[in-house]
Phi, psi and omega in degrees: 000130181264144179207160184259132179274140176276154181299143184272347182286138178238147180290135185297343184269001182296136182294137176250146177278191186289337176260012169092013182251149173265174180294329180297334179286350176255010174275166175238217179285168178291136183288141177252013180285171178302144175300127178092002183296136179295340181300320183293332174287329174296319179298320178297326182291315178299316173305309178304317180294313182299318181295319181289331183274356182059043178274128179285127184309320184288355175270005184248136170247116180252131177230150179209173178254245179229141178133177178307311187295324184282354172279338191300328178305341177291340189264000177217155174053059181297334182264015178264175171282141184219144174210127181254106183275184173281176188300117173086000192253005182303312183304319181291321179290321176298318177303315179294317177299317176298319179293326182287322181213099182282357186273351175271161177263122187260123183241108175262124183243127183218183176227178183288333173284318184292322188260325187265356175240264187298334181258013186300321178298319175297317177303311181298311185287326177297318179285320176303320182277350178077029181302131181283102187203159165261107185259101179258120178256118176269096198262115178236358174077003177218166172270097188290326186280345180236037162079031161084035171288156177300140167262182188283353180262355180296133182294144177299132179090351180290157184247136180281174183297330185270359177093009179281136177267133179281121178261353183275147175284145183278152171273129174260103186295329177292313178304315182296313181302321175300314184284333181278347176103011173306136186266000176210109181230130181218161173226139176228182181230131186301336180272000179247078187291328182295329178271319189292323178300308178298329179295321177290320177298315178299321179295318177298332183264357183272125182273065185183189177285114181243125175247138172233111175267117184251116174290114188227087185302142177280123184287342184269321189228013176222043176239070189205160177294134182100351176274138178264001176232046189273167184205226196240090174212145174233137176254103189269347182250147184280131181291337184301315188282310186216357180051046181264132180264136173241121179250102179286153176280113177238165176282141175282146175284119184238137182235157174208110183217161187283159178295141180089358185250164176249139180232123170275114182263109178280130177275169185292339179271002181097345181286164184231137174247120187261124180246142172233124182265134183306144178281158182294339179274353181302127183263111183277005186260003181251102186300312186298314182298322182297317179299311181297319181293316182298320182289319184294317182292323173300320178293338180268003180082018183248159177251108176282125181242156182122190178272104185284323182206145171213133173272119183288347180230065186286152172235138182254183183301318177300324179287322178297320183272352180056047180279163180292156183289330181288129178304138179311322183288356179255355178285144182263181182301320183300324183277326180280331180236075185287353178106176184296320184299317180292321175301312180301323180294319180294313183294324181294328180288343182261357179278000000 
């Protein structure tokens, strides 16, 4: 995969955080995504959150799978650890890395195709086991790299760019996360930076399995009448003659609205995305109420955004397994091979 590197020179007057980094230090390569893609706004929100939290880039491990969303780690935290796995397998690789070195901040970036279809089993078990990670799903309801087929999160009755009506019931990743025991569950919108940045910061500070489902409409294949996850894209050339795609530079759709209110966001094609932001009085500590609220708003055609649930006393995978405080990759031979006497004592305890 080819990508463009950004200049390393920084303006000397750039503001630095408490650990001495500017926001430029949290950037990555130049994005090759479509102009106006909401995924780039999510990358910007991650950069903003890490800079404000004074996180040292080399203390972050970012992992992804396959898809437009899984390309985005290239575009932020260029000085962090990174691993691009095969399709749908990010959670298991991240789990292994977390077990080996619990001292890093693990950031898993995936998409609705990567997590809700081929990787659904990986998604389920990572959250069920309570892996200490920030799991961000960049959800656009289509397979963008393979020309816009419905993903498993596409709403029932939505119409594809080719006019096909989706007859399958959608998978609700937020609902699944709540049922599986995730201890931090949120949903955001790529165009609402004021809400998304705090959600990411909260997830990064949370010692447990944190999921953020971010609605990030595909600018190439979900900007048409009938789509429930539409955004800003125009196809100006006829497919019959040469199948040439034209991606114009358009302004991204940005919103700002108060807690407890509903906002209809009109897309450039005339379709509407309805968002509901959680009220300030909403109790995010009630898992059952969160499940009920998410289902109720979905039935009313609304997308509930905000922190839906948080466990004030979370336990992660290391707590479940009662592992040692020292990261496994720092254990020496004496700890890993304590001798025959220790082995005999373990075997005797199992008889």
